[in-house]
C-alpha positions as CSV (number, residue, x, y, z in Angstrom):
1,M,43.1,68.8,-82.4
2,H,40.7,66.2,-83.8
3,S,39.2,66.2,-87.2
4,R,36.2,64.2,-86.0
5,A,34.3,64.1,-82.7
6,T,36.4,62.1,-80.3
7,V,35.9,60.6,-76.9
8,T,39.1,60.5,-74.9
9,I,39.3,57.9,-72.1
10,D,42.0,58.3,-69.4
11,L,42.6,54.8,-68.2
12,A,44.8,55.8,-65.3
13,M,41.9,57.9,-63.9
14,I,39.6,55.0,-64.3
15,T,42.0,52.7,-62.4
16,E,42.4,55.3,-59.7
17,N,38.6,55.8,-59.3
18,T,38.1,52.1,-59.1
19,R,40.9,51.8,-56.4
20,C,39.4,54.7,-54.4
21,I,35.9,53.0,-54.4
22,V,37.4,49.6,-53.5
23,D,39.3,51.2,-50.6
24,A,36.2,53.2,-49.4
25,L,34.1,50.0,-49.3
26,G,36.5,48.4,-46.9
27,G,36.7,44.8,-48.1
28,R,33.4,44.6,-50.0
29,E,33.6,43.3,-53.5
30,V,33.3,45.7,-56.5
31,I,32.1,44.3,-59.8
32,G,33.1,46.8,-62.5
33,V,30.2,47.5,-64.9
34,T,31.4,48.0,-68.5
35,K,28.0,48.3,-70.4
36,V,28.0,52.1,-71.0
37,T,31.4,51.7,-72.8
38,C,30.1,48.9,-75.0
39,A,32.4,46.6,-73.0
40,S,35.6,48.3,-73.9
41,P,38.4,45.8,-73.1
42,E,40.7,48.8,-72.2
43,V,38.2,50.1,-69.7
44,A,37.6,46.6,-68.3
45,R,41.3,46.0,-67.7
46,A,41.6,49.5,-66.0
47,M,38.8,48.5,-63.6
48,L,40.4,45.2,-62.9
49,A,43.8,46.9,-62.3
50,G,42.0,49.1,-59.8
51,G,40.8,46.2,-57.7
52,A,37.5,45.2,-59.2
53,S,37.1,41.5,-58.5
54,G,35.0,40.9,-61.7
55,L,33.1,42.6,-64.5
56,A,29.5,42.9,-65.5
57,D,27.6,43.8,-68.6
58,S,23.9,43.7,-69.8
59,R,24.5,42.3,-73.2
60,L,25.9,38.9,-74.2
61,E,27.5,40.5,-77.3
62,N,29.5,42.7,-75.1
63,I,30.6,39.8,-72.8
64,A,31.6,37.8,-75.8
65,H,33.7,40.8,-76.9
66,L,35.5,40.8,-73.6
67,R,36.2,37.1,-73.8
68,E,37.5,37.4,-77.3
69,A,39.8,40.1,-76.1
70,G,41.3,37.6,-73.7
71,I,39.7,38.7,-70.5
72,T,39.3,35.7,-68.1
73,A,38.0,37.5,-65.0
74,P,34.6,36.5,-63.7
75,I,31.8,38.2,-65.7
76,W,28.2,38.7,-64.6
77,L,25.4,39.1,-67.1
78,L,23.3,41.9,-65.6
79,R,20.2,41.6,-67.8
80,S,18.5,38.3,-67.6
81,P,18.6,36.5,-70.9
82,T,15.6,35.0,-72.7
83,P,15.5,31.2,-72.3
84,A,16.6,30.9,-76.0
85,L,19.9,32.5,-75.1
86,A,20.7,30.1,-72.2
87,D,23.5,28.4,-74.2
88,E,25.3,31.6,-74.9
89,T,24.8,32.8,-71.4
90,V,26.5,29.7,-69.9
91,R,29.2,29.9,-72.5
92,Y,30.3,33.5,-71.8
93,A,29.1,34.5,-68.4
94,D,29.9,33.0,-65.0
95,V,27.0,34.5,-63.2
96,S,23.6,36.0,-64.2
97,L,21.0,38.0,-62.4
98,E,17.7,36.1,-62.4
99,S,14.1,36.4,-61.2
100,E,12.2,34.0,-63.5
101,L,12.3,30.2,-62.9
102,V,11.6,29.4,-66.5
103,T,14.9,31.2,-67.5
104,V,16.9,29.5,-64.7
105,R,15.6,26.1,-65.8
106,A,16.8,26.9,-69.3
107,L,20.2,27.8,-67.9
108,D,20.3,24.6,-65.9
109,A,19.7,22.6,-69.1
110,A,22.3,24.5,-71.0
111,A,24.8,24.0,-68.2
112,R,24.1,20.3,-68.1
113,E,24.6,20.1,-71.9
114,A,27.9,22.0,-71.6
115,G,29.1,19.9,-68.7
116,T,29.5,23.0,-66.4
117,R,27.7,24.9,-63.7
118,H,26.2,28.4,-63.8
119,G,25.9,30.8,-60.9
120,I,22.9,33.1,-60.3
121,I,22.1,36.1,-58.2
122,A,18.5,35.9,-57.1
123,M,17.1,39.4,-57.7
124,V,14.6,41.0,-55.3
125,D,12.5,44.1,-56.1
126,L,12.7,46.5,-53.1
127,G,10.7,49.3,-54.6
128,D,12.4,50.5,-57.9
129,L,10.1,48.3,-60.0
130,R,12.8,47.0,-62.4
131,E,13.8,43.3,-62.2
132,G,13.4,41.1,-59.2
133,V,10.8,38.9,-57.4
134,M,8.8,40.5,-54.7
135,P,10.3,39.9,-51.2
136,E,7.5,37.5,-50.2
137,E,8.1,35.4,-53.3
138,L,11.8,34.9,-52.7
139,P,11.5,31.7,-50.7
140,R,9.4,30.1,-53.4
141,F,11.9,31.2,-56.1
142,L,14.9,29.9,-54.1
143,K,13.2,26.5,-53.5
144,G,12.6,26.2,-57.3
145,V,16.2,26.9,-58.1
146,M,17.6,24.6,-55.4
147,A,15.9,21.7,-57.2
148,L,18.1,22.2,-60.2
149,E,21.3,20.2,-60.5
150,N,23.6,22.6,-62.5
151,I,22.8,26.0,-60.9
152,D,24.5,27.5,-58.0
153,I,22.7,30.2,-56.0
154,I,25.7,32.4,-55.1
155,G,23.8,35.4,-53.8
156,I,20.8,37.7,-53.7
157,G,20.7,41.2,-55.0
158,T,18.6,44.2,-55.8
159,S,18.6,47.1,-58.3
160,L,17.8,50.6,-57.1
161,T,17.6,54.1,-58.7
162,C,18.0,53.1,-62.4
163,Y,14.2,52.9,-63.2
164,G,12.1,54.1,-60.4
165,A,14.8,56.5,-59.1
166,I,14.5,55.0,-55.6
167,I,17.4,55.8,-53.4
168,P,19.3,53.1,-51.5
169,T,18.6,53.6,-47.8
170,A,19.2,51.9,-44.4
171,D,15.6,50.7,-44.7
172,N,15.6,49.0,-48.1
173,L,19.2,47.8,-47.9
174,G,18.4,46.6,-44.4
175,M,15.5,44.6,-45.8
176,L,18.0,43.0,-48.4
177,A,20.3,42.1,-45.5
178,A,17.5,40.5,-43.6
179,L,16.3,38.6,-46.6
180,A,19.9,37.4,-47.2
181,S,20.1,36.1,-43.6
182,V,16.9,34.1,-44.0
183,S,17.9,32.9,-47.4
184,E,21.3,31.6,-46.2
185,K,19.5,29.3,-43.8
186,E,17.3,28.1,-46.7
187,V,20.1,27.4,-49.1
188,G,22.6,26.2,-46.5
189,H,25.6,28.3,-47.4
190,P,26.8,32.0,-47.2
191,L,25.5,34.3,-50.0
192,V,26.9,37.3,-51.8
193,V,24.7,40.2,-50.9
194,S,24.8,42.5,-53.9
195,G,23.4,45.8,-52.6
196,G,22.8,47.7,-55.9
197,M,24.9,49.9,-58.1
198,S,26.7,53.3,-58.0
199,S,23.8,54.9,-56.1
200,S,24.6,52.7,-53.1
201,L,27.8,54.7,-52.6
202,D,25.7,57.5,-51.2
203,A,24.4,55.1,-48.6
204,L,28.1,54.3,-47.8
205,V,28.9,58.0,-47.4
206,A,25.9,58.5,-45.2
207,G,26.8,55.5,-43.0
208,D,23.6,53.7,-44.1
209,L,25.2,50.8,-46.0
210,P,24.6,47.7,-43.9
211,P,27.7,45.6,-43.1
212,A,25.8,42.6,-44.5
213,V,26.0,44.1,-48.0
214,T,29.2,42.4,-49.4
215,N,29.1,43.5,-53.1
216,L,28.2,46.5,-55.3
217,R,28.0,46.7,-59.1
218,I,29.7,50.0,-60.0
219,G,29.9,51.6,-63.4
220,E,29.0,55.3,-63.6
221,S,30.8,56.4,-60.5
222,I,34.0,54.8,-61.7
223,L,33.7,56.3,-65.1
224,L,32.3,59.8,-64.3
225,G,33.3,60.2,-60.6
226,V,29.8,61.3,-59.6
227,S,27.0,60.2,-57.3
228,T,24.1,58.8,-59.4
229,V,21.7,60.2,-56.8
230,T,22.9,63.8,-56.9
231,R,25.2,63.8,-60.0
232,E,27.7,65.7,-57.8
233,P,31.3,64.5,-57.3
234,I,31.7,61.8,-54.7
235,L,34.6,60.2,-52.7
236,G,37.1,62.7,-54.3
237,L,36.9,60.8,-57.6
238,H,38.1,62.1,-61.0
239,T,35.2,63.6,-62.9
240,D,37.1,64.1,-66.2
241,A,38.2,60.6,-67.0
242,I,36.0,60.7,-70.1
243,T,35.8,63.8,-72.2
244,L,34.5,64.7,-75.7
245,S,36.3,66.9,-78.2
246,A,34.1,68.2,-81.1
247,P,35.5,70.1,-84.1
248,I,34.1,73.4,-85.1
249,I,32.7,73.7,-88.7
250,E,31.2,77.2,-88.4
251,C,31.8,80.1,-86.0
252,L,29.8,83.2,-86.8
253,R,27.9,86.0,-85.0
254,K,24.1,85.6,-85.4
255,P,20.9,86.6,-83.7
256,S,20.2,84.5,-80.7
257,K,16.5,84.1,-81.6
258,P,15.3,82.5,-84.8
259,R,13.0,84.7,-87.0
260,G,10.0,83.6,-89.0
261,T,7.0,81.4,-88.3
262,S,7.8,78.6,-85.8
263,A,6.8,75.0,-86.1
264,Q,8.3,71.7,-84.8
265,D,12.0,71.0,-84.9
266,A,13.4,67.9,-86.5
267,F,12.6,65.8,-83.4
268,G,9.0,67.0,-83.0
269,G,9.7,69.5,-80.3
270,R,8.8,73.2,-80.1
271,P,11.9,74.9,-78.8
272,S,11.9,78.3,-77.1
273,F,14.7,80.8,-77.4
274,Q,15.8,83.7,-75.2
275,D,16.6,86.9,-77.1
276,R,20.2,87.8,-76.0
277,G,21.0,89.9,-79.1
278,V,23.7,89.0,-81.6
279,R,26.0,86.4,-80.3
280,R,28.9,84.3,-81.6
281,R,27.9,80.7,-82.1
282,A,30.0,77.8,-82.9
283,I,28.6,74.8,-84.8
284,C,30.4,71.5,-83.9
285,A,30.4,68.4,-86.0
286,I,28.3,66.2,-83.7
287,G,24.6,65.9,-83.1
288,R,21.7,64.2,-81.3
289,Q,22.4,61.0,-83.2
290,D,25.7,60.9,-81.2
291,A,24.7,62.5,-77.9
292,P,21.9,64.4,-76.3
293,P,23.0,68.1,-76.1
294,E,21.6,68.5,-72.6
295,G,24.1,65.8,-71.5
296,L,27.2,67.8,-72.6
297,I,28.8,70.3,-70.3
298,A,31.5,72.5,-71.8
299,V,34.8,72.3,-69.9
300,D,35.1,76.0,-70.2
301,P,32.0,77.4,-68.4
302,R,32.0,80.5,-70.6
303,A,30.8,78.3,-73.5
304,Q,27.2,77.3,-73.3
305,V,25.5,74.4,-75.2
306,L,22.3,75.8,-76.8
307,G,21.0,72.7,-78.5
308,A,21.4,70.4,-81.4
309,S,19.9,68.9,-84.6
310,S,20.7,65.4,-85.6
311,D,24.2,66.3,-86.8
312,H,25.0,69.8,-85.5
313,L,25.7,71.0,-82.0
314,I,25.2,74.7,-81.4
315,V,27.3,76.4,-78.7
316,D,27.4,80.0,-77.6
317,V,31.0,81.0,-77.5
318,E,30.5,84.8,-77.3
319,D,32.2,85.0,-73.9
320,L,35.3,83.0,-74.7
321,P,38.4,85.3,-74.5
322,T,39.7,84.0,-77.8
323,V,37.5,83.7,-80.8
324,P,37.5,80.0,-81.9
325,K,38.3,79.2,-85.5
326,V,37.0,76.6,-87.9
327,G,38.9,73.4,-87.2
328,D,39.4,74.2,-83.5
329,T,37.8,71.8,-81.1
330,L,35.5,72.5,-78.1
331,K,35.8,70.1,-75.1
332,F,32.9,68.7,-73.1
333,V,32.3,66.4,-70.2
334,P,29.4,64.0,-70.9
335,N,26.8,62.8,-68.4
336,Y,25.7,59.2,-68.3
337,S,23.1,59.5,-71.0
338,A,25.6,61.3,-73.4
339,M,28.4,58.8,-72.5
340,L,26.1,55.9,-73.4
341,R,25.3,57.4,-76.8
342,L,28.9,58.5,-77.5
343,F,30.3,55.0,-77.0
344,T,27.5,53.5,-79.1
345,S,27.9,55.9,-82.0
346,P,30.1,54.7,-84.8
347,Y,30.7,58.3,-85.9
348,V,32.6,59.2,-82.8
349,D,36.3,58.2,-82.5
350,K,37.6,56.7,-79.2
351,V,41.1,57.4,-78.0
352,F,42.5,55.6,-74.9
353,M,45.2,57.3,-72.8
354,T,47.3,54.6,-71.3
355,P,49.2,55.1,-68.0
356,M,52.8,56.2,-68.2
357,R,55.3,53.4,-67.6
């Protein structure tokens, strides 16, 4: 029982999911992505224990948090910084993903001032239209970076599926591999070939992941155990490593359709309702401020999430064999969007289940 909405994180499952992915990739490097958990040090350590060779996050604040927690593993900054944040980037991150020379020049100056070096992954846009230079511009970008004294080009990479929903395939990943081959001749040393994120695991399963891809940046599949292409379970991973328990504050039988003149709801929408007669409905102490209701799936399939206001989650519990009571909790598995919001919300407790020793 929890008196407040609570996310429970099973660290043993996260370690096992990481290990399963590392094994399935057969020697390719896995960088564990912590951003959706707001860089939880506990989750980061579980990923490293499962064989991740490094960590990655999109926000410098999160990377600083990991460093302050004593984590010394290599950390990549996934979202390119503004030039004004070059000093912080060099201080906290070993590697950053870059596509703008003006930013890399600022990183070079910051590294020179700090008496250190900074690694970059040169990002290429292969169709998803998020970050990355266009393929034909890659040689010019690399040439500009090679002129800098304190920057190491450690690899080239791409992002797929996150914005444009473009699936990694033999064609686009093959193009990345071909660009890497040409780029290695240009820079004069082997390069890490970072072939995307969790969605590239589908290419692995389909046999379409080129051998030249040596690195993947994996977050959602480790944490939720699903394909980010289909949102179905993948590689036999645990799909319940992260769960939400929300306490019930009301549980009454009511009509299933509101009565009166309809207008907009609190978020400007115009909801529609199916008239299913009088049903028992539980109200849980969590709302849209903490998680989108459409991203929460009740563990017991006989309970159905109906919707939410900013602070109240409405769940049909008519078909549960035992009538829930006020103070009981209902348990849910979040999708990626809900997990992101839950970890960000200060109103949701986080409980870490540590492995048995």
